LOGUPA-416527 format. One line per field, with one value per residue: residue number from 1; z negated, x negated, y negated of N, C-alpha, C, O, CB in turn; residue in one letter. Coordinates in Angstrom, 1 decimal. Each point is the difference from the previous one (the first is absolute). Glycine has a CB too. Layout:
N
vonu = (NUM ...)
npz = (Z ...)
npx = (X ...)
npy = (Y ...)
capz = (Z ...)
capx = (X ...)
capy = (Y ...)
cpz = (Z ...)
cpx = (X ...)
cpy = (Y ...)
opz = (Z ...)
opx = (X ...)
opy = (Y ...)
cbpz = (Z ...)
cbpx = (X ...)
cbpy = (Y ...)
panu = (A ...)
This chain:
194
vonu = (1 2 3 4 5 6 7 8 9 10 11 12 13 14 15 16 17 18 19 20 21 22 23 24 25 26 27 28 29 30 31 32 33 34 35 36 37 38 39 40 41 42 43 44 45 46 47 48 49 50 51 52 53 54 55 56 57 58 59 60 61 62 63 64 65 66 67 68 69 70 71 72 73 74 75 76 77 78 79 80 81 82 83 84 85 86 87 88 89 90 91 92 93 94 95 96 97 98 99 100 101 102 103 104 105 106 107 108 109 110 111 112 113 114 115 116 117 118 119 120 121 122 123 124 125 126 127 128 129 130 131 132 133 134 135 136 137 138 139 140 141 142 143 144 145 146 147 148 149 150 151 152 153 154 155 156 157 158 159 160 161 162 163 164 165 166 167 168 169 170 171 172 173 174 175 176 177 178 179 180 181 182 183 184 185 186 187 188 189 190 191 192 193 194)
npz = (-16.4 -0.5 -3.1 0.7 1.9 -2.3 -2.3 1.6 0.4 -3.0 -1.1 2.0 -1.0 -3.0 0.2 1.4 -2.3 -2.3 1.5 0.3 -3.3 -0.1 2.6 -0.5 -2.2 -0.4 -0.9 3.1 -3.3 -0.3 2.5 0.0 -2.4 -3.0 1.4 0.8 -3.1 1.3 -1.8 0.4 2.4 -0.5 -1.9 3.2 -1.9 3.3 0.4 1.3 2.3 1.1 1.6 2.0 0.6 2.3 1.6 -0.2 2.4 -3.2 0.6 -0.9 0.1 -2.6 0.7 -3.5 0.7 -2.3 -0.3 -3.0 0.2 -1.9 -2.2 1.2 -3.3 0.1 0.1 -0.3 -1.6 3.3 0.1 1.4 1.9 0.5 2.2 1.8 1.1 -1.8 3.1 -1.0 2.4 -1.1 -0.7 1.9 -3.1 -0.3 -2.0 1.1 1.9 0.2 0.7 0.6 -2.4 1.9 -2.6 0.7 -3.3 1.0 -3.3 -0.1 -2.6 -1.5 2.4 2.4 0.0 2.6 -1.2 2.6 -1.7 3.2 -1.3 2.2 -1.6 1.2 -0.5 -1.0 1.1 -2.7 -0.3 2.6 -0.4 1.9 -1.7 1.6 -1.2 1.1 1.1 -0.3 -2.6 1.5 -2.7 2.6 -2.8 1.4 -3.5 -0.1 -1.7 2.7 1.2 -1.4 2.0 2.7 -0.9 -1.9 1.6 -0.4 -0.2 0.4 -2.1 1.9 -1.9 2.0 -1.5 3.4 -2.9 -0.6 2.9 -2.1 2.0 -2.7 2.0 -2.3 2.0 -1.1 0.0 1.7 -2.7 2.3 -2.3 1.9 2.2 -1.4 -0.1 -2.5 3.1 -1.4 1.8 1.3 -0.1 -3.4 -0.1 -1.1 2.9 0.1 0.7 -3.4)
npx = (5.0 2.5 -0.7 -2.9 1.2 2.0 -2.1 -2.1 1.9 1.1 -2.9 -0.4 2.7 -0.6 -2.8 1.1 2.1 -2.2 -1.9 2.3 0.8 -2.7 0.8 2.9 0.1 2.6 -0.1 0.4 0.6 -3.3 -0.5 -2.8 1.3 0.8 2.6 -2.4 0.1 2.5 -1.8 2.7 -2.2 2.2 2.7 0.6 1.7 1.1 2.0 1.4 0.5 2.0 -2.8 0.9 1.5 -2.3 1.9 -3.2 0.3 0.5 3.4 0.9 -2.9 1.0 -2.0 0.5 -1.7 -1.6 2.8 -1.2 -3.2 0.2 -1.7 -2.2 0.6 -2.4 -2.6 0.6 2.0 0.8 2.3 1.1 -1.5 3.2 -2.4 1.8 2.5 0.3 -0.9 3.0 -0.7 3.3 -1.4 2.7 0.3 2.7 -1.3 2.4 -0.9 -3.0 -1.5 -2.5 -0.2 -2.6 -0.3 -2.9 1.2 -1.9 -0.7 -0.3 -1.9 1.2 -2.3 2.5 -0.5 2.1 0.2 1.6 1.7 -0.5 3.2 -0.4 3.3 1.4 2.0 2.0 1.8 1.7 1.9 -0.8 -3.1 -2.4 -0.6 -2.9 -2.0 -1.9 -1.1 -2.7 0.3 -2.8 -0.4 -1.1 -1.8 -2.3 0.9 -3.4 2.4 1.3 -2.8 2.1 2.4 -2.0 0.7 3.1 1.7 2.3 2.4 1.3 2.2 1.3 2.7 0.9 2.7 0.5 1.3 -2.8 -1.5 -0.9 -2.3 -1.1 -2.4 -0.9 -2.8 0.2 -3.3 0.6 -1.9 -0.7 1.8 -2.9 0.5 2.7 -3.2 -0.6 -1.0 -1.3 2.2 -3.4 1.9 -0.5 -3.4 -0.8 -1.2 -0.4 3.0 -0.3)
npy = (69.1 -1.7 -0.5 -1.3 -2.2 -1.0 -0.3 -1.8 -2.5 0.3 -0.7 -2.5 -1.4 0.4 -1.4 -2.6 -0.4 0.1 -2.1 -2.2 0.0 -1.8 -1.8 -0.8 -2.6 2.2 -3.1 -1.8 -1.1 -0.3 -1.9 0.6 -1.6 0.8 -1.3 -2.3 -0.4 -1.8 -2.0 -1.9 -1.1 -2.1 -0.5 -0.9 -2.3 0.8 -2.1 2.7 -2.3 2.1 0.9 -2.2 3.1 -0.4 2.3 1.0 1.9 0.7 -0.2 -2.5 -1.8 -1.3 -2.4 0.0 -3.1 1.5 -2.5 1.0 0.1 2.0 -0.5 2.0 0.7 1.9 -0.4 -3.2 -1.9 -0.2 -2.1 2.8 -2.6 -0.3 1.8 1.9 0.7 2.5 1.1 1.4 2.2 0.0 3.0 0.6 1.6 1.2 -2.4 -2.4 -1.9 1.5 -2.6 1.6 -2.5 -1.0 -2.0 -1.0 -0.6 -2.6 1.0 -3.3 1.4 -2.3 0.0 -1.1 3.6 0.5 2.9 0.7 1.9 1.3 0.6 2.6 -0.2 2.4 -2.8 2.3 -2.7 1.1 -2.7 -2.5 2.0 0.4 2.6 -0.3 1.8 -2.6 3.0 -1.7 -2.4 -1.1 -1.9 -1.6 -1.2 -1.4 0.7 0.9 1.1 1.6 1.8 2.0 -1.2 0.9 3.1 0.1 2.1 -2.4 2.1 -3.0 1.4 -2.4 0.0 -2.4 -0.5 -0.8 -1.0 -1.5 -0.5 2.6 1.4 1.3 0.8 1.9 -0.5 3.2 -0.8 2.9 0.8 2.5 1.4 1.0 1.6 1.1 0.7 -2.3 -1.1 -2.7 -1.3 0.5 -2.6 -0.2 0.4 -2.9 -0.3 3.3 1.4 -1.0)
capz = (0.6 0.3 -1.2 -0.5 0.8 -0.4 -1.4 0.0 0.3 -1.0 -1.2 0.4 -0.1 -1.4 -0.6 0.5 -0.6 -1.4 0.0 0.4 -1.0 -0.8 0.9 0.4 -1.1 0.2 -0.6 0.7 -0.8 -0.9 0.7 -0.3 -1.0 -1.0 0.4 -0.5 -1.1 0.4 -1.1 0.4 0.3 0.2 0.1 0.9 -0.1 1.3 0.4 1.3 0.8 1.1 1.2 1.3 0.8 1.4 0.7 0.7 0.6 -1.1 -0.7 -0.8 -0.9 -0.7 -0.5 -1.1 -0.5 -1.4 -0.2 -1.4 -0.8 -1.2 -0.9 -0.2 -1.3 -0.3 0.2 0.2 0.1 1.2 0.7 1.4 0.8 0.9 1.4 0.6 0.2 0.0 1.2 -0.3 1.1 -0.6 0.5 0.0 -0.6 -0.7 -1.5 -0.2 0.7 -0.4 0.9 -0.2 -0.4 -0.1 -0.5 -0.7 -1.0 -0.3 -1.4 -0.3 -1.4 -0.6 0.5 1.4 0.8 0.5 0.3 0.6 -0.2 1.2 -0.4 1.0 -0.8 0.5 -0.8 0.1 -0.3 -0.4 -1.0 0.2 -0.7 0.6 -0.8 0.9 -0.4 0.9 -0.1 0.7 -0.2 -0.1 -0.3 0.6 -0.6 0.0 -1.4 -0.5 -1.1 0.5 1.2 -0.2 0.5 1.4 0.4 -0.8 0.7 -0.7 0.5 -0.5 -0.1 0.0 0.1 0.2 0.0 0.9 -0.6 -0.9 0.7 -0.8 0.3 -0.8 0.5 -0.9 0.7 -0.8 0.5 0.0 -0.4 0.2 -1.2 0.3 0.7 -0.9 -0.4 -0.8 0.8 0.1 1.3 0.3 0.4 -1.2 -0.9 0.1 0.9 -0.4 -0.2 -1.3)
capx = (-0.9 0.8 0.3 -1.2 -0.2 1.0 -0.2 -1.2 0.3 0.9 -0.8 -0.8 0.8 0.3 -1.2 -0.2 1.0 -0.3 -1.2 0.4 0.8 -0.8 -0.5 1.2 0.7 1.5 0.8 -0.4 0.4 -1.1 -0.9 -1.4 -0.3 1.0 0.7 -0.7 0.6 0.4 0.0 0.5 -1.1 0.5 1.5 0.4 1.4 0.2 1.3 0.4 1.0 0.5 -0.9 0.6 -0.2 -0.3 -0.1 -1.3 -0.1 -0.1 1.3 0.2 -1.1 0.4 -1.1 0.4 -1.1 -0.4 0.3 0.2 -1.2 0.2 -1.1 -0.7 -0.7 -0.6 -1.5 -0.4 1.2 0.0 1.2 0.2 0.3 1.2 -0.5 0.1 1.3 0.2 0.5 0.6 0.6 1.1 0.0 1.3 0.0 1.2 -0.1 0.3 -0.8 -1.4 -0.9 -1.5 -0.2 -1.4 -0.1 -1.3 0.2 -1.2 0.0 -1.0 -0.2 -0.1 -1.3 0.2 -0.5 1.0 -0.1 1.3 0.5 0.7 0.9 0.7 1.0 1.3 1.1 1.4 1.0 1.3 0.6 -0.5 -1.3 -1.0 -1.0 -1.0 -1.3 -1.0 -1.2 -1.2 -0.1 -1.4 -0.4 -1.2 -0.4 -1.5 -0.3 -1.0 0.5 1.1 -0.5 0.4 1.3 0.0 -0.1 0.8 1.2 1.1 1.4 0.8 1.5 0.7 1.5 0.5 1.4 0.3 1.0 -0.7 -1.2 -1.1 -0.7 -1.2 -0.8 -1.1 -1.1 -0.6 -1.3 -0.2 -1.3 -0.1 -0.1 -0.9 0.4 0.6 -1.0 -1.1 -1.2 -0.2 0.3 -1.3 0.2 0.2 -1.2 -1.0 -1.1 -0.9 0.9 -0.1)
capy = (-0.9 -1.2 -0.6 -0.7 -1.2 -1.0 -0.4 -0.8 -1.4 -0.5 -0.4 -1.1 -1.2 -0.3 -0.5 -1.4 -0.8 -0.2 -0.8 -1.3 -0.6 -0.9 -1.1 -0.8 -0.6 0.2 -1.1 -1.3 -1.1 -0.5 -0.9 -0.1 -1.1 -0.3 -1.2 -1.2 -0.8 -1.3 -1.0 -1.3 -0.9 -1.4 -0.2 -1.0 -0.7 -0.4 -0.4 0.6 -0.7 0.9 -0.2 -0.3 1.2 -0.1 1.2 0.2 1.3 0.9 0.0 -1.2 -0.4 -1.2 -0.9 -0.8 -0.8 0.0 -1.4 -0.4 0.2 0.8 0.1 1.3 0.1 1.4 0.1 -1.4 -1.0 -0.8 -0.4 0.5 -1.2 0.1 0.1 1.3 0.5 1.5 0.5 1.3 0.7 0.8 1.4 0.6 1.3 0.3 -0.4 -1.4 -0.9 0.1 -0.7 0.0 -1.4 -0.4 -1.4 -0.3 -1.0 -0.8 -0.5 -1.0 -0.1 -1.3 -0.6 -0.2 1.1 0.8 1.4 0.4 1.4 0.5 1.1 0.8 0.7 0.5 -0.6 0.5 -1.0 0.4 -0.9 -1.4 0.0 0.8 0.7 0.7 0.3 -0.3 0.9 -0.5 -1.5 -0.4 -1.3 -0.5 -1.2 -0.4 -0.4 1.0 0.8 0.8 0.8 1.4 0.3 0.1 1.4 0.9 0.4 -0.6 0.1 -1.0 0.2 -1.3 0.0 -1.4 -0.2 -1.1 -0.9 -1.0 -0.4 0.4 1.2 0.3 1.1 0.4 0.7 1.0 0.5 1.4 0.5 1.4 0.9 1.1 1.2 1.0 1.0 -0.6 -0.3 -1.5 -0.7 -0.6 -1.4 -0.8 0.1 -1.1 0.3 1.1 1.1 0.7)
cpz = (0.3 -1.3 -0.6 0.8 -0.4 -1.4 -0.1 0.3 -1.1 -1.2 0.4 -0.1 -1.4 -0.8 0.4 -0.7 -1.5 -0.1 0.3 -1.0 -0.8 0.8 0.3 -1.2 0.3 -0.5 0.6 -0.8 -0.9 0.7 -0.6 -1.2 -1.1 0.4 -0.5 -1.1 0.6 -1.3 0.5 0.2 0.2 0.1 0.9 -0.2 1.3 0.2 1.3 0.7 1.1 1.2 1.2 0.8 1.5 0.7 0.8 0.6 -1.1 -0.7 -0.8 -0.9 -0.7 -0.5 -1.1 -0.5 -1.5 -0.5 -1.5 -0.8 -1.2 -0.9 -0.1 -1.4 -0.2 0.1 0.3 0.0 1.2 0.5 1.3 0.9 1.0 1.5 0.5 0.0 -0.1 1.3 -0.3 1.3 -0.6 0.6 -0.1 -0.6 -0.7 -1.4 -0.3 0.8 -0.6 0.9 -0.4 -0.2 -0.1 -0.4 -0.5 -0.9 -0.2 -1.4 -0.1 -1.5 -0.5 0.5 1.5 0.9 0.5 0.2 0.7 -0.3 1.2 -0.5 1.2 -0.7 0.7 -1.0 0.3 -0.4 -0.4 -1.0 0.0 -0.8 0.8 -1.1 1.0 -0.7 1.2 -0.1 0.8 -0.1 -0.3 -0.4 0.8 -0.7 0.1 -1.4 -0.6 -1.1 0.3 1.2 -0.1 0.5 1.5 0.5 -0.9 0.7 -0.9 0.6 -0.6 -0.1 -0.1 0.0 0.1 0.1 0.9 -0.6 -0.8 0.7 -0.8 0.4 -0.9 0.7 -1.0 0.9 -1.0 0.6 -0.1 -0.4 0.2 -1.4 0.3 0.8 -1.0 -0.4 -0.8 0.7 0.0 1.4 0.3 0.3 -1.2 -1.0 0.2 1.1 -0.5 -0.3 -1.4 -0.9)
cpx = (0.7 0.3 -1.2 -0.3 1.0 -0.3 -1.3 0.2 0.9 -0.9 -0.9 0.8 0.4 -1.2 -0.3 1.0 -0.3 -1.2 0.3 0.8 -0.8 -0.4 1.2 0.8 1.5 0.8 -0.5 0.4 -1.0 -0.9 -1.4 -0.2 1.1 0.7 -0.8 0.7 0.3 0.0 0.5 -1.2 0.5 1.5 0.2 1.4 0.2 1.4 0.3 1.0 0.4 -0.9 0.8 -0.2 -0.2 0.0 -1.3 0.1 -0.1 1.3 0.1 -1.2 0.5 -1.3 0.6 -1.1 -0.2 0.2 -0.1 -1.3 0.3 -1.2 -0.5 -0.6 -0.5 -1.5 -0.6 1.3 -0.2 1.4 0.0 0.4 1.1 -0.5 0.2 1.5 -0.1 0.5 0.6 0.6 1.0 -0.1 1.4 -0.1 1.4 0.0 0.3 -0.9 -1.4 -0.8 -1.5 -0.3 -1.5 -0.1 -1.5 0.3 -1.3 0.1 -1.0 -0.1 -0.1 -1.2 0.1 -0.8 1.1 -0.3 1.3 0.3 0.8 0.9 0.7 0.9 1.2 1.1 1.3 0.9 1.3 0.5 -0.6 -1.3 -1.0 -0.9 -0.9 -1.3 -1.0 -1.2 -1.1 -0.2 -1.5 -0.2 -1.3 -0.3 -1.5 -0.3 -0.9 0.5 1.1 -0.4 0.5 1.4 0.1 0.0 0.7 1.3 1.2 1.3 0.8 1.4 0.7 1.5 0.4 1.5 0.4 1.0 -0.7 -1.2 -1.3 -0.6 -1.2 -0.7 -1.1 -1.0 -0.6 -1.3 0.0 -1.4 0.0 -0.1 -0.8 0.7 0.6 -1.1 -1.1 -1.2 -0.1 0.4 -1.2 0.1 0.2 -1.1 -0.9 -1.1 -0.9 0.9 -0.1 1.1)
cpy = (-1.4 -0.8 -0.8 -1.2 -1.1 -0.6 -0.9 -1.5 -0.6 -0.4 -1.2 -1.3 -0.4 -0.6 -1.4 -0.9 -0.3 -0.9 -1.4 -0.7 -1.0 -1.3 -0.9 -0.5 0.1 -1.2 -1.3 -1.2 -0.6 -1.0 0.0 -0.9 0.0 -1.3 -1.2 -0.7 -1.3 -0.9 -1.3 -1.0 -1.5 0.0 -1.2 -0.5 -0.6 -0.5 0.7 -0.8 1.0 -0.3 -0.4 1.3 -0.3 1.4 0.1 1.4 1.1 0.2 -1.3 -0.3 -1.3 -0.7 -0.8 -0.8 0.1 -1.5 -0.4 0.2 0.9 0.0 1.4 0.0 1.4 -0.1 -1.4 -0.9 -0.9 -0.4 0.8 -1.1 0.3 -0.1 1.4 0.5 1.5 0.4 1.4 0.6 1.0 1.4 0.6 1.4 0.1 -0.5 -1.4 -0.9 -0.1 -0.8 0.3 -1.5 -0.2 -1.5 -0.2 -1.2 -0.7 -0.5 -1.1 -0.1 -1.4 -0.8 -0.2 1.0 0.9 1.5 0.5 1.5 0.3 1.1 0.6 0.9 0.5 -0.5 0.6 -1.2 0.6 -1.0 -1.4 -0.1 0.9 0.7 0.7 0.3 -0.4 0.9 -0.6 -1.5 -0.3 -1.4 -0.4 -1.4 -0.2 -0.5 1.1 0.9 0.9 0.9 1.4 0.3 0.2 1.5 1.0 0.3 -0.4 0.5 -1.1 0.5 -1.3 0.2 -1.5 0.0 -1.2 -1.0 -1.1 -0.5 0.5 1.4 0.2 1.2 0.3 0.8 1.0 0.4 1.5 0.4 1.5 0.7 1.3 1.1 1.0 1.1 -0.4 -0.4 -1.6 -0.5 -0.8 -1.5 -0.9 0.0 -1.2 0.4 1.1 1.3 0.7 -0.5)
opz = (-0.3 0.0 -0.5 -0.6 0.1 -0.2 -0.7 -0.8 -0.3 -0.6 -0.9 -0.5 -0.4 -0.8 -0.8 -0.4 -0.4 -0.9 -0.6 0.0 -0.4 -0.6 0.1 -0.8 1.0 0.6 -0.4 0.4 -0.4 -0.6 -0.9 -0.9 0.2 0.7 -1.1 -0.2 0.8 -1.0 1.1 -0.8 -0.5 0.6 -0.1 0.0 0.4 -0.9 0.8 -0.7 0.3 0.3 0.0 0.3 0.5 -0.6 0.7 -0.2 0.2 -1.0 0.3 -0.7 0.3 -0.1 0.2 -0.5 -0.7 -0.2 -0.3 -1.0 0.1 0.2 0.2 -0.3 0.7 -0.8 -0.3 0.2 0.2 -0.4 0.7 -0.2 0.5 0.7 -0.7 -0.3 0.3 0.6 -0.7 0.9 -0.8 1.2 -0.9 0.4 0.1 -0.7 -1.0 0.9 -1.2 1.2 -1.1 0.9 -0.5 0.5 -0.4 0.4 -0.2 -0.4 0.7 -0.7 0.8 0.0 0.6 1.2 -0.7 0.1 -0.2 -0.4 0.3 -0.6 1.0 -0.7 1.2 -1.2 1.1 -1.0 0.7 -0.7 -1.0 -0.6 0.9 -1.1 1.0 -1.1 1.1 -1.1 0.9 0.8 -0.7 0.5 0.4 -0.1 0.2 -0.2 -0.1 0.0 -0.8 0.6 1.0 0.4 0.5 1.1 0.1 1.0 -1.2 1.2 -1.1 0.9 -0.7 0.6 -0.5 0.5 -0.3 0.5 0.0 -0.4 0.4 0.2 -0.4 0.6 -0.8 0.7 -1.1 1.2 -1.1 0.4 -0.4 -0.9 -0.7 0.2 -1.2 -1.1 -0.3 -0.6 0.1 1.0 -0.6 -0.4 0.1 -1.0 1.1 0.3 -1.2 -0.1 -0.1 -1.1)
opx = (-0.5 0.0 0.1 -0.4 -0.3 0.1 0.0 -0.4 -0.1 0.3 -0.2 -0.4 -0.1 0.1 -0.4 -0.3 0.1 -0.1 -0.6 0.1 0.6 -0.3 -0.2 0.4 0.5 1.0 -1.1 -0.4 0.1 -0.3 -0.3 -0.8 1.2 -0.6 -0.5 1.2 -0.7 0.4 -0.4 -0.8 -0.7 0.6 -0.7 0.9 -0.8 0.8 -0.9 0.9 -0.7 -0.2 1.2 -1.2 0.6 -0.5 -0.4 0.9 0.4 0.0 -0.7 -0.6 1.0 -1.0 1.0 -1.0 1.0 -1.0 -0.1 -0.2 0.9 -0.9 0.7 -0.8 0.5 -0.6 -1.2 1.1 -1.0 1.0 -1.0 1.1 0.2 0.4 0.1 0.9 -1.0 0.9 -0.6 0.5 -0.4 -0.2 0.7 -0.9 0.9 1.1 -0.5 -0.6 -0.2 0.3 -0.3 0.3 -0.8 0.8 -0.6 0.3 -1.1 1.0 -1.1 1.0 0.1 -0.1 -1.1 -0.3 1.0 -1.2 1.0 -0.9 1.0 -0.5 0.4 -0.4 0.2 -0.1 0.3 -0.2 0.5 -0.8 -0.1 -0.3 0.4 -0.1 0.4 -0.3 0.3 -0.5 0.1 -0.6 -0.7 0.8 -0.7 0.8 -0.8 -1.1 0.4 -0.2 0.4 0.9 0.4 0.3 1.0 0.4 -0.2 0.3 0.0 0.1 -0.4 0.5 -0.5 0.5 -0.7 0.6 -0.5 0.1 0.4 -0.5 -1.1 0.8 -0.6 0.6 -0.4 0.3 -0.4 -0.1 0.4 -0.9 1.0 -0.7 0.1 1.2 -0.4 0.1 -0.9 -1.0 1.0 -0.1 -0.3 -0.8 -0.1 0.0 0.0 -0.1 -0.4 -0.6 0.5 0.1)
opy = (-1.0 -1.2 -1.0 -1.0 -1.2 -1.2 -1.0 -0.8 -1.2 -1.1 -0.9 -1.0 -1.1 -0.9 -0.9 -1.2 -1.2 -0.9 -1.0 -1.3 -1.0 -1.0 -1.3 0.8 -0.4 -0.3 -0.5 -1.1 -1.2 -1.1 0.8 0.3 0.3 -0.8 0.0 0.1 -0.6 0.4 -0.4 -0.1 -0.9 0.9 -1.0 0.8 -1.0 0.0 0.2 -0.6 0.9 -1.2 0.2 0.4 -0.9 0.9 -1.0 0.7 1.2 0.8 -0.9 0.9 -0.6 0.6 -0.7 0.6 0.1 -0.7 -1.1 -0.7 0.8 -0.8 1.0 -0.9 0.9 -0.6 -0.2 0.6 -0.5 0.7 0.1 -0.6 1.1 -0.9 0.9 -0.7 0.7 -0.7 0.8 -0.7 0.9 0.2 -0.2 0.8 -0.8 0.2 -0.6 0.4 -0.2 -0.2 0.3 -0.8 0.8 -0.8 1.0 -1.1 0.7 -0.7 0.0 -0.2 -0.9 -1.2 -0.3 -0.3 0.1 0.3 -0.7 0.8 -0.6 1.0 -0.7 1.0 -0.3 0.3 0.4 -0.6 0.9 -0.6 -0.7 -1.1 0.7 -0.5 0.5 -0.5 0.2 0.2 -0.7 -0.6 0.7 -0.9 0.8 -0.8 0.9 -0.5 1.1 1.2 0.9 0.6 0.6 1.1 0.5 0.3 1.2 -0.6 0.1 0.3 -0.5 0.7 -0.9 1.0 -0.9 0.9 -1.1 -1.1 -1.1 -1.1 -0.3 0.9 -1.0 0.8 -0.8 0.9 -0.4 0.3 0.6 -0.6 0.7 -0.4 1.0 0.0 0.0 0.5 0.7 -0.5 -0.6 0.8 -1.0 -0.8 -1.2 -0.7 -0.6 1.1 0.0 1.1 1.1 0.5)
cbpz = (1.3 2.0 0.0 0.0 1.8 1.6 -0.1 1.5 2.7 1.3 0.1 2.1 2.6 0.9 0.7 2.6 2.0 0.3 1.2 2.4 0.3 -0.7 0.8 3.0 -1.5 -0.8 -1.7 1.8 0.5 -0.7 1.4 3.3 1.6 -2.5 1.1 2.5 -2.6 3.0 -2.3 -0.4 1.6 0.7 -2.2 1.7 -2.9 1.7 -1.9 -0.3 -0.8 -1.2 -1.0 -0.4 -2.2 0.2 -0.5 -1.3 1.8 0.7 -0.4 0.7 1.2 -0.7 2.1 -0.1 2.6 0.4 2.4 1.2 0.7 1.0 -1.6 2.8 -1.6 1.7 1.1 1.2 -2.8 1.1 -1.8 -0.7 -0.7 -2.5 0.3 -0.4 1.1 -3.1 2.1 -3.2 2.3 -1.4 0.1 1.7 -0.4 2.2 0.8 -3.2 1.8 -2.3 1.5 0.5 -0.8 1.3 -0.2 1.6 -0.9 2.8 -1.5 2.8 -0.6 -2.0 -2.4 -1.7 -0.7 1.1 -1.7 2.2 -2.8 2.2 -3.1 2.3 -3.0 2.2 -1.2 0.6 0.9 1.0 -0.4 0.9 -3.2 3.2 -3.0 3.0 -2.6 1.1 -1.1 0.7 -0.2 1.3 -2.8 2.4 -1.8 2.7 -0.1 0.7 -0.7 -1.5 -0.8 -2.3 -2.5 -1.0 0.9 -3.1 2.3 -1.8 1.4 0.1 -0.4 0.7 -0.9 0.6 -2.0 1.4 -0.1 -1.6 0.5 -2.1 2.8 -2.8 3.2 -2.8 2.6 -2.0 0.4 1.4 -1.3 3.1 -0.1 -2.2 3.0 2.2 2.4 -1.2 1.3 -2.7 0.2 1.2 2.1 1.4 -1.0 -2.7 2.0 -0.8 2.5 1.3)
cbpx = (-0.8 1.0 1.6 -0.5 -0.5 1.6 1.1 -0.8 -0.1 1.6 0.2 -1.0 1.0 1.5 -0.5 -0.5 1.6 1.0 -0.8 -0.2 0.8 -0.5 -1.6 -0.3 -2.4 -1.4 1.4 0.5 2.1 0.4 2.2 0.2 -2.4 -0.8 2.8 -2.1 -0.7 1.0 -1.5 3.0 -0.4 -2.7 1.1 -2.5 0.7 -2.5 0.8 -1.4 -0.2 2.6 -2.8 0.8 0.9 -0.8 2.9 -2.2 -1.4 -2.4 0.7 3.0 -2.8 3.1 -2.2 2.7 -0.6 -0.6 1.5 2.5 -1.8 2.6 0.2 0.4 1.0 2.7 1.4 -3.2 1.3 -3.2 1.1 -0.4 -2.6 1.1 -1.8 -3.2 1.8 -0.5 -1.1 0.1 -1.7 1.7 -3.1 1.5 -3.4 -0.8 -1.2 1.4 2.2 0.0 2.0 -0.8 2.9 -1.4 3.1 -1.7 3.0 -1.3 1.7 -0.4 -1.4 1.4 -0.2 0.6 -3.2 2.0 -2.7 0.4 -0.9 -1.4 0.0 -1.6 -0.9 -1.0 -1.5 -0.5 -1.6 0.2 0.6 2.6 0.8 0.1 1.2 1.5 0.5 1.2 1.4 0.8 3.1 -1.3 1.7 -0.3 2.7 1.1 1.8 -1.6 -1.1 0.7 -2.4 -1.8 -0.1 -1.6 -2.0 -1.3 -1.2 -1.4 0.2 -2.0 0.2 -2.5 0.9 -2.7 0.7 -0.6 1.3 1.4 2.3 0.2 1.4 0.5 0.8 1.2 0.0 2.3 -1.5 2.7 -1.3 -0.4 2.1 -2.5 -1.3 2.2 1.5 1.9 -0.9 -1.7 2.8 0.0 1.0 2.4 0.1 0.6 0.5 -1.1 -0.7 -2.5)
cbpy = (2.9 2.4 2.9 3.2 2.6 2.4 3.1 2.9 1.7 2.6 3.3 2.5 1.8 2.8 3.2 2.0 2.1 3.1 2.9 2.0 3.1 3.0 2.7 0.5 -1.2 2.8 1.8 2.3 2.2 3.2 -2.2 0.2 -1.6 1.9 1.2 -0.4 1.8 0.4 1.6 0.6 2.8 -1.4 2.0 0.2 0.6 1.6 -2.5 2.9 -3.3 1.3 1.5 -2.9 2.1 -3.1 1.1 -2.3 -2.2 -1.4 3.5 -0.4 1.6 0.5 0.7 1.2 -1.7 2.7 1.1 1.4 -3.0 2.2 -2.9 1.3 -2.7 1.7 2.6 0.1 0.6 0.4 -2.4 2.9 -1.8 0.0 -2.8 1.3 -2.6 0.7 -2.0 -0.2 -1.1 -2.2 0.4 -2.1 0.8 1.7 2.3 0.2 -1.1 2.4 -2.1 3.0 -0.9 2.5 -1.2 1.9 0.6 0.0 2.3 -1.1 3.0 2.0 1.4 -2.1 -0.1 -2.4 1.1 -2.4 0.4 -1.7 -0.6 -1.1 -1.2 1.8 -2.5 3.1 -2.5 3.1 2.7 0.2 -1.1 -1.0 -0.2 -0.5 1.7 -2.6 2.7 2.5 -0.8 2.5 -0.5 1.9 -0.7 0.0 -2.4 -2.8 -2.6 -2.3 -2.0 -1.0 -1.8 -2.5 -1.8 -0.4 1.9 -2.3 3.1 -2.5 3.1 -2.0 3.1 -1.5 2.1 2.6 3.0 2.3 -1.7 -2.2 0.9 -1.7 0.1 -0.8 -1.6 0.6 -2.8 0.8 -2.6 0.1 -2.0 -0.6 -0.3 -0.9 0.3 1.9 2.8 -0.7 1.0 3.0 2.0 1.1 3.1 -1.8 -2.4 -2.7 -0.8 -0.3)
panu = (M R A A L F V S P L F I Q L G M S L G L E R V V R R D T G N G V F N P P K T S S F L Q L D L R V T L P A N V S T P D G M T A L A P N V E G G K A T G A F E A D I L P V G A A Y E R V T L N E A G E N S F Y Q N R Y I F Q T A D N E T L S L E V D A F L H Y E N N A L H G F G L G S K F A T T I P E L F H I N Y A A Y I V E V T G D F N T G I A V G E V F E L T S C G R R D G E P I K G L L P P G G A)
């Protein structure tokens, strides 16, 4: 009798484990979505200068004016106006010198229309140069033929050399590649969901 009482819960536990095997995902590396597609959207020719460092309650911060301007080519052509400034907060870690970087670039087209690109990036400094990625970058414009860029998703990669002052950046547009299970993403379907 005692053996029957022991064996019965064992089979119930074993049955539950086998049944849950189909429900519980063991491979967490796959995720729900396919990796998004990136495509080159805009190239930025910039200039870099050494920032002015300031101590704040948040630690070391820096402010670097956008004094040189630059050019943007690709999805549209424009001058990068020499207005505004980059704000950086130095982060302490074991991987060298890094900072959180924020900037708003103002572009002016040949028709004197303006648009802006807001960049929130993580920069790494080494060898009197920098490299970084900007995540959640956003455009804002009132130019009718460019309205679609106001709600698209972008990432930015940038590098700069303080010896020469030359910096380049590239903005990549992100496009969803759908779910791994093939189910539709309702928020991306046309009105009516078909």
